PyMOL commands that place a pseudoatom at each C-alpha (Angstrom):
pseudoatom trace, name=CA, resn=MET, resi=1, chain=A, elem=C, hetatm=0, pos=[104.705, 104.172, 98.809]
pseudoatom trace, name=CA, resn=ILE, resi=2, chain=A, elem=C, hetatm=0, pos=[102.460, 103.961, 95.752]
pseudoatom trace, name=CA, resn=LYS, resi=3, chain=A, elem=C, hetatm=0, pos=[105.027, 101.615, 94.167]
pseudoatom trace, name=CA, resn=LYS, resi=4, chain=A, elem=C, hetatm=0, pos=[104.166, 99.096, 96.895]
pseudoatom trace, name=CA, resn=LEU, resi=5, chain=A, elem=C, hetatm=0, pos=[100.604, 98.910, 95.596]
pseudoatom trace, name=CA, resn=PRO, resi=6, chain=A, elem=C, hetatm=0, pos=[99.823, 96.132, 93.093]
pseudoatom trace, name=CA, resn=TYR, resi=7, chain=A, elem=C, hetatm=0, pos=[101.099, 97.376, 89.730]
pseudoatom trace, name=CA, resn=LEU, resi=8, chain=A, elem=C, hetatm=0, pos=[97.664, 97.593, 88.071]
pseudoatom trace, name=CA, resn=GLU, resi=9, chain=A, elem=C, hetatm=0, pos=[96.257, 99.552, 91.033]
pseudoatom trace, name=CA, resn=GLN, resi=10, chain=A, elem=C, hetatm=0, pos=[98.783, 102.360, 90.751]
pseudoatom trace, name=CA, resn=PRO, resi=11, chain=A, elem=C, hetatm=0, pos=[97.113, 105.538, 89.421]
pseudoatom trace, name=CA, resn=ARG, resi=12, chain=A, elem=C, hetatm=0, pos=[99.290, 106.102, 86.360]
pseudoatom trace, name=CA, resn=GLU, resi=13, chain=A, elem=C, hetatm=0, pos=[99.069, 102.460, 85.352]
pseudoatom trace, name=CA, resn=LYS, resi=14, chain=A, elem=C, hetatm=0, pos=[95.263, 102.587, 85.752]
pseudoatom trace, name=CA, resn=ILE, resi=15, chain=A, elem=C, hetatm=0, pos=[95.184, 105.531, 83.337]
pseudoatom trace, name=CA, resn=LEU, resi=16, chain=A, elem=C, hetatm=0, pos=[97.338, 103.663, 80.816]
pseudoatom trace, name=CA, resn=ASN, resi=17, chain=A, elem=C, hetatm=0, pos=[95.214, 100.526, 81.016]
pseudoatom trace, name=CA, resn=HIS, resi=18, chain=A, elem=C, hetatm=0, pos=[91.695, 101.816, 81.625]
pseudoatom trace, name=CA, resn=GLY, resi=19, chain=A, elem=C, hetatm=0, pos=[91.611, 105.572, 80.987]
pseudoatom trace, name=CA, resn=VAL, resi=20, chain=A, elem=C, hetatm=0, pos=[91.703, 108.585, 83.281]
pseudoatom trace, name=CA, resn=ASP, resi=21, chain=A, elem=C, hetatm=0, pos=[87.959, 108.530, 84.039]
pseudoatom trace, name=CA, resn=VAL, resi=22, chain=A, elem=C, hetatm=0, pos=[88.284, 105.428, 86.236]
pseudoatom trace, name=CA, resn=LEU, resi=23, chain=A, elem=C, hetatm=0, pos=[90.415, 107.254, 88.810]
pseudoatom trace, name=CA, resn=SER, resi=24, chain=A, elem=C, hetatm=0, pos=[88.956, 108.619, 92.028]
pseudoatom trace, name=CA, resn=THR, resi=25, chain=A, elem=C, hetatm=0, pos=[89.520, 112.285, 92.856]
pseudoatom trace, name=CA, resn=SER, resi=26, chain=A, elem=C, hetatm=0, pos=[92.219, 111.324, 95.351]
pseudoatom trace, name=CA, resn=GLU, resi=27, chain=A, elem=C, hetatm=0, pos=[93.980, 109.236, 92.704]
pseudoatom trace, name=CA, resn=LEU, resi=28, chain=A, elem=C, hetatm=0, pos=[93.836, 112.118, 90.233]
pseudoatom trace, name=CA, resn=LEU, resi=29, chain=A, elem=C, hetatm=0, pos=[95.423, 114.337, 92.854]
pseudoatom trace, name=CA, resn=ALA, resi=30, chain=A, elem=C, hetatm=0, pos=[98.042, 111.656, 93.474]
pseudoatom trace, name=CA, resn=VAL, resi=31, chain=A, elem=C, hetatm=0, pos=[99.061, 111.807, 89.799]
pseudoatom trace, name=CA, resn=LEU, resi=32, chain=A, elem=C, hetatm=0, pos=[99.551, 115.571, 90.157]
pseudoatom trace, name=CA, resn=LEU, resi=33, chain=A, elem=C, hetatm=0, pos=[101.409, 115.239, 93.483]
pseudoatom trace, name=CA, resn=ARG, resi=34, chain=A, elem=C, hetatm=0, pos=[103.612, 112.406, 92.155]
pseudoatom trace, name=CA, resn=THR, resi=35, chain=A, elem=C, hetatm=0, pos=[105.246, 111.650, 95.509]
pseudoatom trace, name=CA, resn=GLY, resi=36, chain=A, elem=C, hetatm=0, pos=[104.204, 111.452, 99.118]
pseudoatom trace, name=CA, resn=THR, resi=37, chain=A, elem=C, hetatm=0, pos=[105.997, 111.671, 102.446]
pseudoatom trace, name=CA, resn=ARG, resi=38, chain=A, elem=C, hetatm=0, pos=[107.577, 109.199, 104.835]
pseudoatom trace, name=CA, resn=HIS, resi=39, chain=A, elem=C, hetatm=0, pos=[104.188, 108.581, 106.457]
pseudoatom trace, name=CA, resn=HIS, resi=40, chain=A, elem=C, hetatm=0, pos=[101.745, 109.131, 103.574]
pseudoatom trace, name=CA, resn=ASN, resi=41, chain=A, elem=C, hetatm=0, pos=[101.853, 108.120, 99.940]
pseudoatom trace, name=CA, resn=ALA, resi=42, chain=A, elem=C, hetatm=0, pos=[100.501, 110.434, 97.224]
pseudoatom trace, name=CA, resn=ILE, resi=43, chain=A, elem=C, hetatm=0, pos=[97.026, 108.840, 97.346]
pseudoatom trace, name=CA, resn=ASP, resi=44, chain=A, elem=C, hetatm=0, pos=[96.922, 109.396, 101.111]
pseudoatom trace, name=CA, resn=LEU, resi=45, chain=A, elem=C, hetatm=0, pos=[97.821, 113.059, 100.527]
pseudoatom trace, name=CA, resn=GLY, resi=46, chain=A, elem=C, hetatm=0, pos=[95.007, 113.283, 97.980]
pseudoatom trace, name=CA, resn=ASN, resi=47, chain=A, elem=C, hetatm=0, pos=[92.588, 111.887, 100.557]
pseudoatom trace, name=CA, resn=ILE, resi=48, chain=A, elem=C, hetatm=0, pos=[93.851, 114.329, 103.219]
pseudoatom trace, name=CA, resn=LEU, resi=49, chain=A, elem=C, hetatm=0, pos=[93.381, 117.224, 100.792]
pseudoatom trace, name=CA, resn=MET, resi=50, chain=A, elem=C, hetatm=0, pos=[89.837, 116.155, 99.919]
pseudoatom trace, name=CA, resn=ARG, resi=51, chain=A, elem=C, hetatm=0, pos=[88.929, 115.805, 103.604]
pseudoatom trace, name=CA, resn=LYS, resi=52, chain=A, elem=C, hetatm=0, pos=[90.244, 119.318, 104.190]
pseudoatom trace, name=CA, resn=CYS, resi=53, chain=A, elem=C, hetatm=0, pos=[87.807, 120.458, 101.484]
pseudoatom trace, name=CA, resn=GLY, resi=54, chain=A, elem=C, hetatm=0, pos=[84.921, 118.492, 102.989]
pseudoatom trace, name=CA, resn=GLU, resi=55, chain=A, elem=C, hetatm=0, pos=[84.989, 116.085, 100.018]
pseudoatom trace, name=CA, resn=ASP, resi=56, chain=A, elem=C, hetatm=0, pos=[83.601, 119.000, 97.975]
pseudoatom trace, name=CA, resn=LEU, resi=57, chain=A, elem=C, hetatm=0, pos=[85.218, 119.825, 94.618]
pseudoatom trace, name=CA, resn=THR, resi=58, chain=A, elem=C, hetatm=0, pos=[83.707, 123.309, 94.805]
pseudoatom trace, name=CA, resn=GLU, resi=59, chain=A, elem=C, hetatm=0, pos=[85.777, 123.950, 97.924]
pseudoatom trace, name=CA, resn=LEU, resi=60, chain=A, elem=C, hetatm=0, pos=[88.840, 122.466, 96.242]
pseudoatom trace, name=CA, resn=SER, resi=61, chain=A, elem=C, hetatm=0, pos=[88.406, 124.858, 93.298]
pseudoatom trace, name=CA, resn=SER, resi=62, chain=A, elem=C, hetatm=0, pos=[88.742, 127.861, 95.603]
pseudoatom trace, name=CA, resn=ILE, resi=63, chain=A, elem=C, hetatm=0, pos=[91.627, 126.628, 97.763]
pseudoatom trace, name=CA, resn=THR, resi=64, chain=A, elem=C, hetatm=0, pos=[94.596, 128.962, 98.109]
pseudoatom trace, name=CA, resn=LEU, resi=65, chain=A, elem=C, hetatm=0, pos=[98.331, 128.426, 97.846]
pseudoatom trace, name=CA, resn=GLU, resi=66, chain=A, elem=C, hetatm=0, pos=[98.700, 129.157, 101.541]
pseudoatom trace, name=CA, resn=GLU, resi=67, chain=A, elem=C, hetatm=0, pos=[96.048, 126.601, 102.529]
pseudoatom trace, name=CA, resn=LEU, resi=68, chain=A, elem=C, hetatm=0, pos=[97.645, 123.928, 100.377]
pseudoatom trace, name=CA, resn=CYS, resi=69, chain=A, elem=C, hetatm=0, pos=[101.073, 124.564, 101.891]
pseudoatom trace, name=CA, resn=LEU, resi=70, chain=A, elem=C, hetatm=0, pos=[99.669, 124.039, 105.390]
pseudoatom trace, name=CA, resn=ILE, resi=71, chain=A, elem=C, hetatm=0, pos=[99.113, 120.356, 104.539]
pseudoatom trace, name=CA, resn=ASP, resi=72, chain=A, elem=C, hetatm=0, pos=[102.097, 118.248, 105.592]
pseudoatom trace, name=CA, resn=GLY, resi=73, chain=A, elem=C, hetatm=0, pos=[103.723, 116.897, 102.450]
pseudoatom trace, name=CA, resn=ILE, resi=74, chain=A, elem=C, hetatm=0, pos=[102.465, 119.621, 100.091]
pseudoatom trace, name=CA, resn=GLY, resi=75, chain=A, elem=C, hetatm=0, pos=[105.056, 122.315, 99.493]
pseudoatom trace, name=CA, resn=GLU, resi=76, chain=A, elem=C, hetatm=0, pos=[104.999, 125.219, 97.085]
pseudoatom trace, name=CA, resn=SER, resi=77, chain=A, elem=C, hetatm=0, pos=[105.875, 123.081, 94.064]
pseudoatom trace, name=CA, resn=LYS, resi=78, chain=A, elem=C, hetatm=0, pos=[103.049, 120.573, 94.611]
pseudoatom trace, name=CA, resn=ALA, resi=79, chain=A, elem=C, hetatm=0, pos=[100.645, 123.383, 95.513]
pseudoatom trace, name=CA, resn=CYS, resi=80, chain=A, elem=C, hetatm=0, pos=[101.415, 125.166, 92.243]
pseudoatom trace, name=CA, resn=GLN, resi=81, chain=A, elem=C, hetatm=0, pos=[100.792, 121.960, 90.281]
pseudoatom trace, name=CA, resn=ILE, resi=82, chain=A, elem=C, hetatm=0, pos=[97.375, 121.558, 91.901]
pseudoatom trace, name=CA, resn=LEU, resi=83, chain=A, elem=C, hetatm=0, pos=[96.424, 125.216, 91.372]
pseudoatom trace, name=CA, resn=ALA, resi=84, chain=A, elem=C, hetatm=0, pos=[97.522, 125.026, 87.727]
pseudoatom trace, name=CA, resn=ALA, resi=85, chain=A, elem=C, hetatm=0, pos=[95.319, 121.968, 87.148]
pseudoatom trace, name=CA, resn=ILE, resi=86, chain=A, elem=C, hetatm=0, pos=[92.338, 123.676, 88.804]
pseudoatom trace, name=CA, resn=GLU, resi=87, chain=A, elem=C, hetatm=0, pos=[92.808, 126.782, 86.645]
pseudoatom trace, name=CA, resn=LEU, resi=88, chain=A, elem=C, hetatm=0, pos=[93.047, 124.661, 83.489]
pseudoatom trace, name=CA, resn=GLY, resi=89, chain=A, elem=C, hetatm=0, pos=[89.747, 123.032, 84.439]
pseudoatom trace, name=CA, resn=LYS, resi=90, chain=A, elem=C, hetatm=0, pos=[88.099, 126.434, 84.831]
pseudoatom trace, name=CA, resn=ARG, resi=91, chain=A, elem=C, hetatm=0, pos=[89.405, 127.619, 81.477]
pseudoatom trace, name=CA, resn=LEU, resi=92, chain=A, elem=C, hetatm=0, pos=[88.344, 124.393, 79.777]
pseudoatom trace, name=CA, resn=LYS, resi=93, chain=A, elem=C, hetatm=0, pos=[84.790, 124.959, 80.950]
pseudoatom trace, name=CA, resn=GLN, resi=94, chain=A, elem=C, hetatm=0, pos=[84.921, 128.356, 79.235]
pseudoatom trace, name=CA, resn=SER, resi=95, chain=A, elem=C, hetatm=0, pos=[85.722, 126.777, 75.864]
pseudoatom trace, name=CA, resn=PRO, resi=96, chain=A, elem=C, hetatm=0, pos=[84.779, 126.772, 72.975]
pseudoatom trace, name=CA, resn=LEU, resi=97, chain=A, elem=C, hetatm=0, pos=[86.387, 129.992, 71.883]
pseudoatom trace, name=CA, resn=VAL, resi=98, chain=A, elem=C, hetatm=0, pos=[85.005, 133.172, 73.396]
pseudoatom trace, name=CA, resn=ARG, resi=99, chain=A, elem=C, hetatm=0, pos=[84.244, 134.592, 69.959]
pseudoatom trace, name=CA, resn=LYS, resi=100, chain=A, elem=C, hetatm=0, pos=[81.806, 131.745, 69.262]
pseudoatom trace, name=CA, resn=THR, resi=101, chain=A, elem=C, hetatm=0, pos=[79.817, 132.270, 72.444]
pseudoatom trace, name=CA, resn=LYS, resi=102, chain=A, elem=C, hetatm=0, pos=[76.529, 134.021, 71.768]
pseudoatom trace, name=CA, resn=ILE, resi=103, chain=A, elem=C, hetatm=0, pos=[74.660, 135.604, 74.642]
pseudoatom trace, name=CA, resn=THR, resi=104, chain=A, elem=C, hetatm=0, pos=[70.907, 135.127, 74.306]
pseudoatom trace, name=CA, resn=SER, resi=105, chain=A, elem=C, hetatm=0, pos=[69.915, 135.072, 77.983]
pseudoatom trace, name=CA, resn=PRO, resi=106, chain=A, elem=C, hetatm=0, pos=[71.372, 135.409, 81.497]
pseudoatom trace, name=CA, resn=ASN, resi=107, chain=A, elem=C, hetatm=0, pos=[71.653, 131.618, 81.584]
pseudoatom trace, name=CA, resn=ASP, resi=108, chain=A, elem=C, hetatm=0, pos=[74.319, 131.797, 78.856]
pseudoatom trace, name=CA, resn=VAL, resi=109, chain=A, elem=C, hetatm=0, pos=[76.348, 134.191, 80.992]
pseudoatom trace, name=CA, resn=VAL, resi=110, chain=A, elem=C, hetatm=0, pos=[75.961, 132.082, 84.130]
pseudoatom trace, name=CA, resn=ALA, resi=111, chain=A, elem=C, hetatm=0, pos=[76.966, 128.909, 82.261]
pseudoatom trace, name=CA, resn=PHE, resi=112, chain=A, elem=C, hetatm=0, pos=[80.088, 130.587, 80.908]
pseudoatom trace, name=CA, resn=PHE, resi=113, chain=A, elem=C, hetatm=0, pos=[81.253, 132.292, 84.106]
pseudoatom trace, name=CA, resn=SER, resi=114, chain=A, elem=C, hetatm=0, pos=[80.071, 129.939, 86.853]
pseudoatom trace, name=CA, resn=ALA, resi=115, chain=A, elem=C, hetatm=0, pos=[83.405, 128.097, 86.922]
pseudoatom trace, name=CA, resn=GLU, resi=116, chain=A, elem=C, hetatm=0, pos=[85.231, 131.412, 87.193]
pseudoatom trace, name=CA, resn=LEU, resi=117, chain=A, elem=C, hetatm=0, pos=[83.033, 133.003, 89.847]
pseudoatom trace, name=CA, resn=SER, resi=118, chain=A, elem=C, hetatm=0, pos=[80.773, 130.661, 91.813]
pseudoatom trace, name=CA, resn=SER, resi=119, chain=A, elem=C, hetatm=0, pos=[83.499, 129.478, 94.206]
pseudoatom trace, name=CA, resn=GLU, resi=120, chain=A, elem=C, hetatm=0, pos=[85.431, 132.751, 94.552]
pseudoatom trace, name=CA, resn=ARG, resi=121, chain=A, elem=C, hetatm=0, pos=[85.958, 133.974, 98.113]
pseudoatom trace, name=CA, resn=VAL, resi=122, chain=A, elem=C, hetatm=0, pos=[86.169, 137.632, 97.082]
pseudoatom trace, name=CA, resn=GLU, resi=123, chain=A, elem=C, hetatm=0, pos=[84.058, 139.679, 94.702]
pseudoatom trace, name=CA, resn=LYS, resi=124, chain=A, elem=C, hetatm=0, pos=[85.314, 139.755, 91.139]
pseudoatom trace, name=CA, resn=PHE, resi=125, chain=A, elem=C, hetatm=0, pos=[83.807, 142.225, 88.647]
pseudoatom trace, name=CA, resn=ILE, resi=126, chain=A, elem=C, hetatm=0, pos=[83.986, 141.308, 84.959]
pseudoatom trace, name=CA, resn=ALA, resi=127, chain=A, elem=C, hetatm=0, pos=[83.086, 143.369, 81.900]
pseudoatom trace, name=CA, resn=VAL, resi=128, chain=A, elem=C, hetatm=0, pos=[81.941, 141.399, 78.848]
pseudoatom trace, name=CA, resn=PHE, resi=129, chain=A, elem=C, hetatm=0, pos=[82.234, 143.013, 75.418]
pseudoatom trace, name=CA, resn=LEU, resi=130, chain=A, elem=C, hetatm=0, pos=[79.711, 142.035, 72.719]
pseudoatom trace, name=CA, resn=ASN, resi=131, chain=A, elem=C, hetatm=0, pos=[79.438, 142.627, 68.971]
pseudoatom trace, name=CA, resn=THR, resi=132, chain=A, elem=C, hetatm=0, pos=[76.266, 143.531, 67.062]
pseudoatom trace, name=CA, resn=LYS, resi=133, chain=A, elem=C, hetatm=0, pos=[75.198, 139.856, 67.058]
pseudoatom trace, name=CA, resn=ASN, resi=134, chain=A, elem=C, hetatm=0, pos=[75.523, 139.591, 70.854]
pseudoatom trace, name=CA, resn=GLU, resi=135, chain=A, elem=C, hetatm=0, pos=[78.579, 137.379, 70.439]
pseudoatom trace, name=CA, resn=MET, resi=136, chain=A, elem=C, hetatm=0, pos=[81.384, 137.750, 72.958]
pseudoatom trace, name=CA, resn=LEU, resi=137, chain=A, elem=C, hetatm=0, pos=[84.397, 139.625, 71.647]
pseudoatom trace, name=CA, resn=ALA, resi=138, chain=A, elem=C, hetatm=0, pos=[86.263, 139.317, 74.933]
pseudoatom trace, name=CA, resn=TRP, resi=139, chain=A, elem=C, hetatm=0, pos=[85.920, 139.702, 78.686]
pseudoatom trace, name=CA, resn=GLU, resi=140, chain=A, elem=C, hetatm=0, pos=[88.152, 141.311, 81.275]
pseudoatom trace, name=CA, resn=VAL, resi=141, chain=A, elem=C, hetatm=0, pos=[88.370, 141.327, 85.058]
pseudoatom trace, name=CA, resn=ILE, resi=142, chain=A, elem=C, hetatm=0, pos=[87.966, 144.975, 86.050]
pseudoatom trace, name=CA, resn=SER, resi=143, chain=A, elem=C, hetatm=0, pos=[88.333, 144.638, 89.810]
pseudoatom trace, name=CA, resn=ILE, resi=144, chain=A, elem=C, hetatm=0, pos=[88.876, 142.100, 92.567]
pseudoatom trace, name=CA, resn=GLY, resi=145, chain=A, elem=C, hetatm=0, pos=[87.673, 142.755, 96.100]
pseudoatom trace, name=CA, resn=SER, resi=146, chain=A, elem=C, hetatm=0, pos=[84.760, 144.603, 97.649]
pseudoatom trace, name=CA, resn=LEU, resi=147, chain=A, elem=C, hetatm=0, pos=[82.785, 146.533, 95.072]
pseudoatom trace, name=CA, resn=ASN, resi=148, chain=A, elem=C, hetatm=0, pos=[82.683, 150.281, 95.287]
pseudoatom trace, name=CA, resn=ALA, resi=149, chain=A, elem=C, hetatm=0, pos=[82.357, 153.140, 92.849]
pseudoatom trace, name=CA, resn=SER, resi=150, chain=A, elem=C, hetatm=0, pos=[86.027, 154.092, 93.012]
pseudoatom trace, name=CA, resn=ILE, resi=151, chain=A, elem=C, hetatm=0, pos=[87.179, 150.590, 91.994]
pseudoatom trace, name=CA, resn=VAL, resi=152, chain=A, elem=C, hetatm=0, pos=[84.697, 149.988, 89.159]
pseudoatom trace, name=CA, resn=HIS, resi=153, chain=A, elem=C, hetatm=0, pos=[84.990, 153.246, 87.261]
pseudoatom trace, name=CA, resn=PRO, resi=154, chain=A, elem=C, hetatm=0, pos=[83.035, 153.708, 83.995]
pseudoatom trace, name=CA, resn=ARG, resi=155, chain=A, elem=C, hetatm=0, pos=[86.142, 155.178, 82.368]
pseudoatom trace, name=CA, resn=GLU, resi=156, chain=A, elem=C, hetatm=0, pos=[88.017, 151.880, 82.741]
pseudoatom trace, name=CA, resn=VAL, resi=157, chain=A, elem=C, hetatm=0, pos=[85.127, 149.814, 81.430]
pseudoatom trace, name=CA, resn=PHE, resi=158, chain=A, elem=C, hetatm=0, pos=[84.304, 151.930, 78.393]
pseudoatom trace, name=CA, resn=ASN, resi=159, chain=A, elem=C, hetatm=0, pos=[87.912, 152.637, 77.407]
pseudoatom trace, name=CA, resn=ARG, resi=160, chain=A, elem=C, hetatm=0, pos=[88.319, 148.889, 77.000]
pseudoatom trace, name=CA, resn=ALA, resi=161, chain=A, elem=C, hetatm=0, pos=[84.978, 148.570, 75.224]
pseudoatom trace, name=CA, resn=ILE, resi=162, chain=A, elem=C, hetatm=0, pos=[85.965, 151.239, 72.698]
pseudoatom trace, name=CA, resn=LYS, resi=163, chain=A, elem=C, hetatm=0, pos=[89.362, 149.624, 72.064]
pseudoatom trace, name=CA, resn=ARG, resi=164, chain=A, elem=C, hetatm=0, pos=[87.604, 146.360, 71.259]
pseudoatom trace, name=CA, resn=SER, resi=165, chain=A, elem=C, hetatm=0, pos=[84.974, 148.047, 69.061]
pseudoatom trace, name=CA, resn=ALA, resi=166, chain=A, elem=C, hetatm=0, pos=[82.223, 146.630, 71.249]
pseudoatom trace, name=CA, resn=ALA, resi=167, chain=A, elem=C, hetatm=0, pos=[78.602, 147.276, 70.260]
pseudoatom trace, name=CA, resn=SER, resi=168, chain=A, elem=C, hetatm=0, pos=[77.396, 146.691, 73.823]
pseudoatom trace, name=CA, resn=ILE, resi=169, chain=A, elem=C, hetatm=0, pos=[78.616, 145.449, 77.180]
pseudoatom trace, name=CA, resn=LEU, resi=170, chain=A, elem=C, hetatm=0, pos=[77.322, 143.472, 80.093]
pseudoatom trace, name=CA, resn=ALA, resi=171, chain=A, elem=C, hetatm=0, pos=[78.684, 143.208, 83.598]
pseudoatom trace, name=CA, resn=VAL, resi=172, chain=A, elem=C, hetatm=0, pos=[78.918, 140.141, 85.783]
pseudoatom trace, name=CA, resn=HIS, resi=173, chain=A, elem=C, hetatm=0, pos=[80.187, 139.707, 89.308]
pseudoatom trace, name=CA, resn=ASN, resi=174, chain=A, elem=C, hetatm=0, pos=[79.867, 137.255, 92.166]
pseudoatom trace, name=CA, resn=HIS, resi=175, chain=A, elem=C, hetatm=0, pos=[78.688, 137.367, 95.760]
pseudoatom trace, name=CA, resn=PRO, resi=176, chain=A, elem=C, hetatm=0, pos=[80.909, 135.037, 97.842]
pseudoatom trace, name=CA, resn=SER, resi=177, chain=A, elem=C, hetatm=0, pos=[78.106, 134.746, 100.404]
pseudoatom trace, name=CA, resn=GLY, resi=178, chain=A, elem=C, hetatm=0, pos=[76.040, 132.883, 97.822]
pseudoatom trace, name=CA, resn=HIS, resi=179, chain=A, elem=C, hetatm=0, pos=[73.165, 135.363, 98.103]
pseudoatom trace, name=CA, resn=VAL, resi=180, chain=A, elem=C, hetatm=0, pos=[72.373, 137.281, 94.937]
pseudoatom trace, name=CA, resn=GLU, resi=181, chain=A, elem=C, hetatm=0, pos=[70.240, 140.214, 96.045]
pseudoatom trace, name=CA, resn=PRO, resi=182, chain=A, elem=C, hetatm=0, pos=[72.004, 143.384, 94.817]
pseudoatom trace, name=CA, resn=SER, resi=183, chain=A, elem=C, hetatm=0, pos=[73.579, 145.696, 97.354]
pseudoatom trace, name=CA, resn=ARG, resi=184, chain=A, elem=C, hetatm=0, pos=[73.246, 149.466, 97.211]
pseudoatom trace, name=CA, resn=GLU, resi=185, chain=A, elem=C, hetatm=0, pos=[76.688, 149.632, 95.599]
pseudoatom trace, name=CA, resn=ASP, resi=186, chain=A, elem=C, hetatm=0, pos=[75.648, 147.064, 92.997]
pseudoatom trace, name=CA, resn=ILE, resi=187, chain=A, elem=C, hetatm=0, pos=[72.639, 149.204, 92.100]
pseudoatom trace, name=CA, resn=ASN, resi=188, chain=A, elem=C, hetatm=0, pos=[74.679, 152.418, 92.003]
pseudoatom trace, name=CA, resn=ILE, resi=189, chain=A, elem=C, hetatm=0, pos=[77.401, 150.929, 89.805]
pseudoatom trace, name=CA, resn=THR, resi=190, chain=A, elem=C, hetatm=0, pos=[74.810, 149.508, 87.426]
pseudoatom trace, name=CA, resn=LYS, resi=191, chain=A, elem=C, hetatm=0, pos=[73.114, 152.884, 87.145]
pseudoatom trace, name=CA, resn=ARG, resi=192, chain=A, elem=C, hetatm=0, pos=[76.403, 154.716, 86.482]
pseudoatom trace, name=CA, resn=LEU, resi=193, chain=A, elem=C, hetatm=0, pos=[77.568, 152.242, 83.845]
pseudoatom trace, name=CA, resn=SER, resi=194, chain=A, elem=C, hetatm=0, pos=[74.175, 152.326, 82.137]
pseudoatom trace, name=CA, resn=GLU, resi=195, chain=A, elem=C, hetatm=0, pos=[74.155, 156.140, 82.024]
pseudoatom trace, name=CA, resn=VAL, resi=196, chain=A, elem=C, hetatm=0, pos=[77.667, 156.333, 80.590]
pseudoatom trace, name=CA, resn=GLY, resi=197, chain=A, elem=C, hetatm=0, pos=[76.852, 153.605, 78.069]
pseudoatom trace, name=CA, resn=GLN, resi=198, chain=A, elem=C, hetatm=0, pos=[73.959, 155.654, 76.734]
pseudoatom trace, name=CA, resn=ILE, resi=199, chain=A, elem=C, hetatm=0, pos=[76.206, 158.708, 76.381]
pseudoatom trace, name=CA, resn=VAL, resi=200, chain=A, elem=C, hetatm=0, pos=[79.024, 156.921, 74.510]
pseudoatom trace, name=CA, resn=GLY, resi=201, chain=A, elem=C, hetatm=0, pos=[76.692, 154.781, 72.420]
pseudoatom trace, name=CA, resn=ILE, resi=202, chain=A, elem=C, hetatm=0, pos=[77.705, 151.425, 73.897]
pseudoatom trace, name=CA, resn=PRO, resi=203, chain=A, elem=C, hetatm=0, pos=[74.651, 150.303, 75.872]
pseudoatom trace, name=CA, resn=MET, resi=204, chain=A, elem=C, hetatm=0, pos=[74.895, 148.132, 78.937]
pseudoatom trace, name=CA, resn=VAL, resi=205, chain=A, elem=C, hetatm=0, pos=[72.550, 145.224, 78.255]
pseudoatom trace, name=CA, resn=ASP, resi=206, chain=A, elem=C, hetatm=0, pos=[72.627, 143.533, 81.661]
pseudoatom trace, name=CA, resn=HIS, resi=207, chain=A, elem=C, hetatm=0, pos=[74.385, 143.173, 84.992]
pseudoatom trace, name=CA, resn=ILE, resi=208, chain=A, elem=C, hetatm=0, pos=[74.317, 139.669, 86.412]
pseudoatom trace, name=CA, resn=ILE, resi=209, chain=A, elem=C, hetatm=0, pos=[75.196, 138.656, 89.962]
pseudoatom trace, name=CA, resn=ILE, resi=210, chain=A, elem=C, hetatm=0, pos=[76.277, 135.034, 90.389]
pseudoatom trace, name=CA, resn=GLY, resi=211, chain=A, elem=C, hetatm=0, pos=[75.831, 133.261, 93.721]
pseudoatom trace, name=CA, resn=LYS, resi=212, chain=A, elem=C, hetatm=0, pos=[75.813, 129.609, 94.674]
pseudoatom trace, name=CA, resn=ASP, resi=213, chain=A, elem=C, hetatm=0, pos=[73.495, 127.808, 92.226]
pseudoatom trace, name=CA, resn=LYS, resi=214, chain=A, elem=C, hetatm=0, pos=[71.519, 130.987, 91.486]
pseudoatom trace, name=CA, resn=TYR, resi=215, chain=A, elem=C, hetatm=0, pos=[71.830, 134.383, 89.873]
pseudoatom trace, name=CA, resn=TYR, resi=216, chain=A, elem=C, hetatm=0, pos=[70.268, 137.846, 89.714]
pseudoatom trace, name=CA, resn=SER, resi=217, chain=A, elem=C, hetatm=0, pos=[69.758, 139.664, 86.412]
pseudoatom trace, name=CA, resn=PHE, resi=218, chain=A, elem=C, hetatm=0, pos=[69.107, 143.418, 86.492]
pseudoatom trace, name=CA, resn=LYS, resi=219, chain=A, elem=C, hetatm=0, pos=[67.476, 143.158, 83.062]
pseudoatom trace, name=CA, resn=GLU, resi=220, chain=A, elem=C, hetatm=0, pos=[65.128, 140.354, 84.103]
pseudoatom trace, name=CA, resn=GLN, resi=221, chain=A, elem=C, hetatm=0, pos=[64.172, 142.370, 87.154]
pseudoatom trace, name=CA, resn=ASN, resi=222, chain=A, elem=C, hetatm=0, pos=[63.436, 145.425, 84.959]
pseudoatom trace, name=CA, resn=GLN, resi=223, chain=A, elem=C, hetatm=0, pos=[66.199, 147.467, 86.582]
pseudoatom trace, name=CA, resn=LEU, resi=224, chain=A, elem=C, hetatm=0, pos=[67.924, 148.115, 83.265]
for i in range(1, 224): cmd.bond("trace and resi %d" % i, "trace and resi %d" % (i + 1))
show_as sticks, trace
zoom trace
């Protein structure tokens, strides 16, 4: 049990005495897990979880409820605590407030959405709504799963853009494979959204594909 460790080496006491930044990843997980099992204390469970993720926080950020519950000693309650902490971390990276985020280049988009998308195991398509100063008004997930024209319909995207009084939009989605070269569907969807944007007067300024440590911008590649 963690209580059998020297008092000053227990994770919560280390936070109280030295600050949270001195804890290892396994100790941080132990604070979330709170308790262990008959055979493993909470720090041991944290170590087991990190080994399952190959000691890679990127893998941890994309772990599922089902995968967590397969680990002996982590039930639904503990799994939900871990997933909630991971989601808070992703949202924190997307602060400051959306309305204060100005888009001046694809790098701004990648920096904002990398936490949301770079470790996803399925494709997630997001529409970003901008004002006349290229500041983000809001963003919404339009579809989750394999991209195709029936899932990402211009009507859905531009209805939401009109409701938010957007001056322009941009699209961003991920490739779980890590590769960023656009597929035929990516190209077709970009073309359709661009054409509709010209008709309704809300231009599509870019479509960015996020992979692992790289991206593809349709605008930079002169495809928009």
